[in-house]
C-alpha positions as CSV (number, residue, x, y, z in Angstrom):
1,M,105.3,116.9,85.0
2,V,103.3,116.3,88.2
3,K,99.7,117.1,87.8
4,R,98.5,116.7,91.4
5,K,99.8,115.6,94.8
6,I,97.4,113.4,96.8
7,S,97.7,113.7,100.6
8,E,97.9,110.9,103.1
9,Q,94.3,111.7,104.3
10,D,93.0,111.6,100.7
11,I,94.7,108.2,100.2
12,V,93.0,106.9,103.4
13,D,89.7,108.3,102.1
14,A,90.2,106.6,98.7
15,I,90.9,103.2,100.5
16,C,87.7,103.6,102.6
17,L,85.7,104.3,99.4
18,Y,87.4,101.4,97.6
19,T,86.9,98.9,100.4
20,A,83.3,100.0,101.0
21,D,82.5,99.6,97.3
22,K,83.9,96.1,97.3
23,R,82.1,95.0,100.5
24,Q,78.9,97.0,99.9
25,I,79.1,98.9,103.2
26,S,79.4,102.5,104.2
27,P,82.9,104.1,103.8
28,H,82.5,105.3,107.4
29,A,82.6,101.6,108.6
30,V,86.2,101.2,107.4
31,E,89.3,102.1,109.4
32,V,92.6,102.4,107.6
33,E,96.3,102.4,108.6
34,L,98.9,103.1,105.9
35,L,102.2,101.3,106.2
36,Y,105.6,101.3,104.5
37,D,108.3,98.6,104.9
38,D,111.7,98.8,103.3
39,D,111.4,95.1,102.2
40,Y,107.7,95.0,101.1
41,G,107.0,98.6,100.1
42,F,103.6,100.2,100.6
43,S,100.6,98.5,102.1
44,A,97.4,99.3,104.1
45,E,95.6,97.5,106.9
46,T,91.8,97.9,106.8
47,F,89.6,97.1,109.7
48,I,85.9,96.4,109.3
49,E,83.9,95.2,112.3
50,G,87.0,94.0,114.0
51,R,88.3,92.1,111.0
52,K,91.7,93.0,109.4
53,Q,92.5,92.9,105.7
54,I,95.9,93.8,104.2
55,L,96.0,95.7,100.9
56,I,99.1,95.7,98.8
57,T,100.5,98.6,96.7
58,Q,98.4,97.6,93.6
59,N,95.2,97.7,95.7
60,I,96.1,101.2,97.0
61,I,96.6,102.4,93.4
62,E,93.3,100.9,92.4
63,A,91.7,102.7,95.3
64,I,93.2,106.0,94.2
65,R,92.0,105.4,90.6
66,L,88.5,104.8,91.9
67,W,88.7,108.0,94.0
68,L,90.0,110.1,91.1
69,D,87.2,108.9,88.9
70,Q,84.3,109.0,91.4
71,V,85.2,111.9,93.7
72,L,87.3,114.2,91.5
73,N,85.9,113.3,88.1
74,E,89.5,113.1,86.7
75,D,91.2,110.6,84.5
76,P,91.7,107.5,86.6
77,F,94.4,106.1,84.3
78,S,97.0,108.8,84.9
79,G,100.3,107.6,86.2
80,I,100.3,107.2,90.0
81,E,103.4,107.0,92.1
82,L,103.3,106.4,95.9
83,L,106.0,108.1,97.9
84,L,107.1,108.2,101.6
85,D,107.7,111.9,102.5
86,D,109.4,112.7,105.8
87,S,107.0,115.5,106.7
88,E,103.8,114.5,104.9
89,G,103.8,110.7,105.4
90,I,102.6,108.5,102.5
91,I,101.6,110.6,99.5
92,A,100.8,109.9,95.8
93,L,101.9,111.9,92.8
94,I,99.6,111.9,89.8
95,K,101.3,112.5,86.5
């Protein structure tokens, strides 16, 4: 049973929060581009002051867990599944 669907924008926001927390900067200083590749799966490119960092699927899930905990005050250890949706882009299903 799916408890919640997380939009692509919320995933981007979660990655901004996660990256800002790790780097001790403002989330507004982080730019994010979500990616999907048939061979490598989900990833994200983050840009901070012109520097690029690649986040793998596990980092994205960690970011969503942090966002669930800090922003929504929900259980961060729920099952999280990333999906590529034709109309909505990259989304997450929380179980």
